[in-house]
C-alpha positions in Angstrom: -34.5 -36.2 -138.4 -36.4 -38.0 -135.6 -37.6 -40.5 -138.2 -34.1 -41.3 -139.3 -32.9 -41.8 -135.7 -35.9 -44.0 -134.9 -35.1 -46.2 -137.8 -31.8 -47.1 -136.0 -33.5 -47.4 -132.6 -32.2 -44.1 -131.3 -34.0 -41.1 -129.8 -32.9 -37.5 -130.1 -31.7 -37.6 -126.4 -29.6 -40.7 -127.1 -28.0 -39.0 -130.1 -27.3 -35.9 -128.1 -25.8 -38.0 -125.3 -23.5 -39.8 -127.8 -22.4 -36.4 -129.3 -21.7 -35.0 -125.8 -19.7 -38.1 -124.8 -17.6 -37.8 -128.0 -16.9 -34.1 -127.3 -16.0 -34.8 -123.7 -13.6 -37.6 -124.6 -11.9 -35.5 -127.2 -11.6 -32.5 -125.0 -10.3 -34.7 -122.2 -7.5 -35.9 -124.4 -6.6 -32.4 -125.6 -6.6 -30.9 -122.1 -4.4 -33.5 -120.4 -1.0 -32.0 -119.4 2.0 -32.9 -121.4 4.9 -34.8 -119.9 6.2 -33.5 -116.6 9.6 -33.0 -118.2 8.2 -29.9 -119.9 8.7 -28.0 -116.6 12.1 -29.4 -116.0 15.0 -27.1 -116.8 17.7 -29.7 -116.4 18.1 -33.4 -116.2 20.6 -35.7 -114.4 20.9 -38.7 -116.6 22.8 -41.8 -115.5 23.2 -44.9 -117.7 24.2 -48.1 -115.9 25.8 -50.8 -118.1 25.8 -54.5 -117.4 27.5 -57.6 -118.8 24.4 -59.8 -118.6 20.7 -59.6 -119.6 19.6 -60.1 -115.9 21.6 -56.9 -115.1 23.4 -58.5 -112.2 27.0 -58.1 -113.4 27.7 -54.4 -113.3 30.0 -53.1 -116.1 30.1 -49.4 -115.7 28.2 -46.1 -115.9 28.0 -42.8 -117.8 26.4 -39.6 -116.4 25.4 -36.3 -117.9 24.2 -33.7 -115.4 22.8 -30.7 -117.2 22.5 -28.7 -114.0 26.1 -28.9 -113.0 27.5 -29.4 -116.5 29.4 -32.5 -115.5 29.6 -35.7 -117.6 31.8 -38.7 -117.9 32.0 -42.5 -117.8 33.6 -45.1 -115.7 34.1 -48.8 -116.1 33.3 -50.7 -119.3 30.9 -48.9 -121.5 28.9 -49.4 -123.6 27.7 -53.0 -123.3 24.6 -54.6 -124.7 22.6 -54.2 -121.6 21.8 -50.9 -119.8 19.3 -49.0 -117.7 18.8 -45.3 -117.8 17.9 -43.1 -114.8 16.6 -39.6 -115.5 16.0 -37.2 -112.6 14.9 -33.6 -112.9 17.6 -31.6 -111.1 16.0 -28.2 -111.5 12.3 -27.2 -111.9 11.6 -24.1 -114.0 9.6 -21.4 -112.2 7.3 -19.1 -114.2 
């Protein structure tokens, strides 16, 4: 095997290092935590609607609060331009 590696200009140490780097990078990807929302029991979602693309002319809003169970809309909705605000209103405890 050493002859095959030498043909490509590699040593056994270099090959071992490359394998270890590959294993570490894959394990790093697999061990990273999922989105923080996984620990969130409820979300407070607010959608703000605007009449213009610059989002300077407010049109209205809709809200959905999963923690309090309230939802509704006010103003002119929906329009072509909106922003969404999502806030975790309750963190699950294990």
